[in-house]
C-alpha positions in Angstrom: 40.9 -11.0 -68.8 40.5 -11.7 -65.3 38.6 -10.5 -63.0 40.1 -10.1 -59.6 38.3 -10.5 -56.3 39.3 -8.8 -53.1 38.2 -9.9 -49.6 37.7 -7.1 -47.7 39.2 -8.9 -44.2 42.4 -9.5 -46.4 43.3 -5.6 -45.6 42.5 -6.2 -41.4 45.1 -7.1 -39.3 44.0 -10.7 -37.6 44.4 -9.7 -34.0 41.4 -7.1 -35.3 39.2 -9.2 -37.4 39.3 -12.4 -34.1 38.7 -10.2 -31.9 35.1 -10.0 -30.0 33.3 -7.1 -28.9 34.2 -7.0 -24.4 31.2 -6.6 -23.0 30.9 -3.6 -20.6 29.1 -2.6 -18.3 27.1 1.1 -18.3 27.1 2.5 -14.0 23.4 2.8 -14.6 23.3 -1.3 -14.5 25.8 -1.2 -11.3 23.8 1.4 -9.2 20.6 0.2 -10.1 21.6 -3.6 -8.6 22.7 -1.8 -6.2 19.5 -0.2 -5.1 17.4 -3.8 -5.9 20.2 -5.0 -3.3 19.6 -2.3 -0.4 15.8 -2.4 -1.1 14.8 -6.5 -1.2 18.4 -8.0 0.6 17.0 -7.2 4.1 14.0 -8.7 3.5 16.2 -12.1 1.8 17.8 -12.2 4.4 14.5 -12.5 6.8 12.9 -14.8 4.5 15.9 -17.1 4.9 16.1 -16.9 8.7 12.0 -17.8 9.6 13.1 -21.2 8.1 15.9 -21.5 10.8 16.0 -23.9 13.3 17.8 -21.8 15.9 15.9 -20.1 18.1 17.9 -16.8 17.9 18.5 -16.6 14.3 21.9 -16.2 15.4 23.7 -18.5 13.3 21.9 -21.7 10.3 21.1 -24.7 12.4 18.9 -26.6 9.8 15.7 -25.9 8.2 12.0 -25.9 9.6 8.8 -24.9 9.7 8.7 -24.9 13.0 7.8 -21.2 13.3 5.5 -20.6 10.5 3.4 -23.7 12.6 3.3 -22.7 15.8 2.7 -18.9 14.9 -0.5 -20.2 13.4 -1.5 -21.6 17.3 -0.2 -18.6 19.4 -3.5 -17.1 20.5 -2.1 -13.4 21.5 -0.8 -13.0 17.5 -3.9 -14.5 16.2 -6.3 -12.1 19.2 -3.8 -9.2 17.8 -4.7 -9.8 13.9 -8.0 -9.7 14.8 -8.1 -6.2 15.8 -5.9 -5.1 13.6 -8.3 -6.9 10.5 -11.3 -5.5 12.8 -9.7 -1.4 12.5 -8.6 -1.8 9.1 -12.3 -3.6 7.5 -14.1 -0.7 9.5 -11.8 1.9 8.8 -11.5 1.0 5.2 -15.6 0.6 5.1 -16.3 3.8 6.4 -13.9 5.8 4.4 -14.9 4.9 1.0 -18.6 6.0 1.4 -17.1 9.3 2.9 -14.6 9.9 0.7 -16.1 8.8 -2.9 -18.8 11.2 -2.2 -16.4 13.8 -0.3 -14.0 13.3 -3.8 -17.5 13.6 -6.3 -18.2 16.6 -4.4 -15.2 18.3 -4.4 -14.8 17.4 -8.0 -18.7 19.0 -9.2 -20.2 21.8 -6.8 -19.0 24.9 -6.1 -19.5 26.6 -2.5 -18.2 29.2 -0.4 -14.4 28.2 1.2 -14.2 25.0 -1.4 -10.1 25.6 -1.6 -9.7 25.8 2.2 -12.2 22.7 2.7 -9.9 20.7 0.1 -6.8 21.7 1.7 -7.4 20.9 5.0 -9.1 17.2 3.9 -6.2 16.6 2.6 -3.8 17.4 5.3 -3.6 13.9 7.1 -1.5 12.8 3.9 1.3 15.4 5.0 1.1 15.7 8.9 3.1 13.2 11.0 1.9 10.3 12.2 2.8 11.7 15.8 1.1 14.7 15.4 -2.0 13.0 14.3 -1.5 10.7 17.5 -1.6 13.3 20.2 -4.6 15.3 19.1 -6.2 12.6 18.4 -5.5 11.7 22.0 -5.9 15.0 23.5 -9.3 15.1 21.8 -11.0 11.6 23.1 -9.7 13.1 26.3 -11.3 16.1 26.4 -14.4 14.4 25.7 -14.1 11.8 28.2 -14.2 9.4 26.1 -12.6 5.3 27.5 -9.9 4.5 24.8 -10.8 0.9 23.0 -10.8 -1.1 19.7 -13.6 1.5 18.5 -11.2 4.9 18.9 -8.5 3.6 17.0 -11.1 3.2 14.1 -11.9 6.6 14.6 -7.9 7.6 14.4 -7.4 5.4 11.5 -10.6 6.8 10.1 -9.0 10.9 9.6 -6.3 9.3 7.7 -7.7 6.4 5.4 -10.4 8.7 4.4 -7.7 11.7 2.6 -6.0 8.9 0.7 -9.5 7.4 -0.2 -10.6 10.8 -0.9 -7.2 11.6 -3.3 -7.3 8.2 -5.1 -11.1 8.9 -5.8 -10.0 12.2 -7.2 -7.8 10.9 -9.1 -9.4 9.0 -11.5 -12.9 11.5 -11.3 -9.9 13.7 -13.2 -9.5 10.8 -16.4 -13.2 10.7 -16.8 -15.5 12.0 -19.3 -17.7 14.2 -17.6 -20.0 14.3 -21.1 -21.4 10.9 -20.2 -23.2 11.9 -16.9 -24.5 14.9 -18.3 -26.4 13.3 -21.3 -28.0 10.8 -18.9 -29.3 13.7 -17.1 -30.5 14.5 -20.6 -32.2 11.3 -21.3 -34.2 12.0 -18.5 -32.5 9.8 -15.3 -32.4 12.0 -11.5 -28.9 13.3 -10.3 -29.0 10.4 -8.2 -29.2 7.4 -10.8 -26.9 9.3 -13.0 -24.5 8.5 -10.4 -25.3 5.3 -9.4 -25.7 4.1 -12.9 -23.1 6.2 -15.0 -20.4 7.6 -12.8 -20.3 4.6 -9.8 -19.5 2.1 -11.8 -16.7 4.4 -13.7 -15.2 5.1 -10.4 -15.0 1.4 -8.4 -11.6 0.2 -9.8 -10.1 3.8 -8.4 -12.0 3.1 -5.4 -11.3 0.2 -4.9 -7.7 1.3 -5.4 -8.1 3.8 -2.1 -9.6 0.7 -0.4 -6.6 -1.4 -0.7 -3.7 1.7 -0.1 -5.9 2.4 3.0 -5.8 -1.1 4.1 -2.7 -1.5 4.2 -1.6 1.3 5.9 -4.4 0.6 8.1 -3.3 -2.7 9.1 0.4 -1.1 9.3 -0.1 1.8 11.8 1.5 2.2 15.0 1.9 5.2 16.3 -1.7 5.9 16.3 -2.8 2.4 17.3 -1.0 2.7 20.4 -2.1 6.0 21.3 -5.4 5.4 21.3 -6.3 2.0 22.0 -7.7 0.7 25.4 -6.6 -2.4 27.9 -6.8 -5.4 25.8 -7.3 -3.9 22.3 -3.9 -4.5 21.3 -2.8 -4.6 17.3 -0.6 -6.4 15.3 2.4 -4.6 14.9 1.4 -3.2 18.8 2.2 -7.0 19.3 5.4 -6.9 17.5 6.9 -4.8 18.7 6.0 -5.9 22.4 8.2 -8.9 21.8 11.3 -7.8 19.3 12.1 -5.6 22.7 13.8 -8.7 24.2 15.9 -9.7 20.7 14.0 -11.2 16.9 12.9 -14.3 17.4 11.9 -16.7 14.6 8.1 -17.4 14.7 7.9 -13.1 14.5 10.7 -13.8 11.2 7.5 -15.8 9.9 5.3 -13.5 10.8 7.2 -10.9 8.8 7.1 -12.4 5.8 3.4 -13.0 6.1 2.9 -9.9 5.7 5.2 -9.2 3.7 3.9 -11.5 1.1 0.0 -10.6 1.9 0.9 -6.7 1.5 2.4 -7.8 -2.4 -0.4 -9.7 -3.2 -3.0 -6.0 -2.3 -0.4 -4.1 -4.1 -0.5 -6.3 -7.2 -4.3 -6.5 -6.8 -4.3 -2.7 -6.4 -2.8 -2.1 -9.7 -4.3 -5.0 -11.8 -7.5 -2.9 -11.4 -5.5 0.2 -11.8 -4.4 -1.1 -15.3 -7.8 -2.6 -15.5 -9.4 0.7 -15.2 -7.6 2.5 -17.4 -7.7 0.6 -20.3 -11.6 0.3 -20.0 -11.6 4.5 -19.8 -8.9 4.1 -23.3 -11.9 2.0 -25.2 
């Protein structure tokens, strides 16, 4: 008696056995690609034309680094950059101290009018910049304060404070309150418990809030233009004054540098946030 081996492929038509699965692209993939193109294609075009020899970016005339070299020799750009960095550093430094104390106070203490104060302290996050700019200008005019670089710093502290406070409050909500209470039970004073126990856990949140506020301060145009005095020109104000007559390659180069710098700050902030979350889990 012979055993017959049946091959399963014998019953399958030749066309079906040789056919291969077709490569299909879902609409989600197409939508994602279109969204990324919509967001990042202008940046790629800007970067491309920043290396163009043409002075007017009308057509490609060859590769050059001339505009990047000229950019660092432009005294007006360097002065405006120095002013922007001065404003951002001072505004962020003050906001980091006051914003941290504000977040800790709102999280740990109860007092009359706390809900009202909590809502008012975060109003700059939702109020339009033009409203903050006009209100600040009217306030400074009522007090007869002369506009200068310091008035820009004071105006920037208003919205930087809200961002730092919000990020630190989010960080506080994820912390274990028993650690500070344990330090107090072991004989530490409230100041020692805050400095040695609570503050080290808040540092990732404080740094993330400071980086966010720094980028927003460097990027601000409306509030700075309303509160700046003569000679106090920030980088966004200088860029705006130049592009009114047309975008030149040196502004393209400057924009590329700002995009790269902002991206680096975002990466550092995300790195600090991830490290803080890992330490919390451990």
